N, C-alpha and C positions, 0 to 999 in steps of 0.2 A: 531414541532420545527425542524429547520435545525440542523444537526449534522455534525461536522467536525472531520475527522479522521486524526491525525497528527502522523506520524511515523518518527523517526530519525533512519536511517539505516546506519550501518557501514559495509562496505564490507571487509571481512576478509579472505575468502578462494576461491575467484574467481576474475576475472578481472571486472573492472567497466563496460566494454562493455557487459559482460555476464549478470550482474545484470540488466543493462538497457534493454537488450533484453527480459529478463524474465518479467520485469516490464511492458514493452510495450505489451507483450502478455496478461498479467493479466489485464492491463488497458483496452485493447480492449474488453475483456470479461466483466469486471465490467461495462463498459459504456453501455452495453446492458441490464443491470439488472434493475428491478423496483426500483424507488427512486433515481437513480444516477443523480446527478446534474453536478458535475465537478471533475476533478482531475488534479494534476500536480506533476511532479517529479523535484526537485530542487537539484542541486549538489553544494556542498560547494566549494568556490574558495580558501579557506585556507586549507582545508583537502580534497584531491582528492578522498578519499575513504568514504566520508560521504555524505549522501543524506537526503533530507526531502521529504517524500511522503505526499501530502495533498489532501484529497478527501472530497467532500461535498455531503451529502445525505439528502433526504427529511425527514427521520426519523431515529431514533436509531434502530427501528425494521428492516427497509430496510437494514441498514448497517450490523446489526448482522446476518441477513439471509445469508450473504455471507459465514459465517463459515460452513454452512450446504451444500454448493455446492461442491461436490467432484472434479469436473473439475477444479475449482479455487484452491482448496487445492493442487491438483496435479501440477498445473502450478507453484505455489509458492514453491512446494516441490522440484523444481530443485535447489533451493538455501537455503531453510530453512524448518525444520520440524514443521508443524502445527498440532494442534489436529485433529485427524481423518485421518492423512496421511496413505496411504496404504503401503508405503515402506520408513520408516524413514532413512535418510542418514545423513552424516556429514553436519552440518550447515555451510554455506558459508557467511552468513550475521548475524549481530546482530541487532535486532529490539527493539527500545524503543518506546512503543505505548502509545498514549494519545487520549482519546475521549474529544472533546471540543465543546463549543457552541460559536457562534459569538456574541461578546458583543459590537463591534464597527466596522463600515465600513465607509470608505471615498472613494468615486469614483470621480475623477476630472471631471469637466464639460468641 
């Protein structure tokens, strides 16, 4: 079953540009991992410091395997402390995380 990771990210201690740079670095890394389907980062038009990170994975196991990859933990460690971080620092973002499943899709023809 396809899994969707949906994160609302609020930038609090860095510039939006810094967060976008870190996300691009992490995104490139994640795209090369087994089970990766797609991802996108969407910025709110009404709140400039709010983003929605949406990633689609072939399985929950593929997605959860990311937590054990130290290189990815270190990339995100530039803006947030994740479990397993080698050097916790002050968080620059707040993440509201949700795992979700697709229940409806409409693709225009």
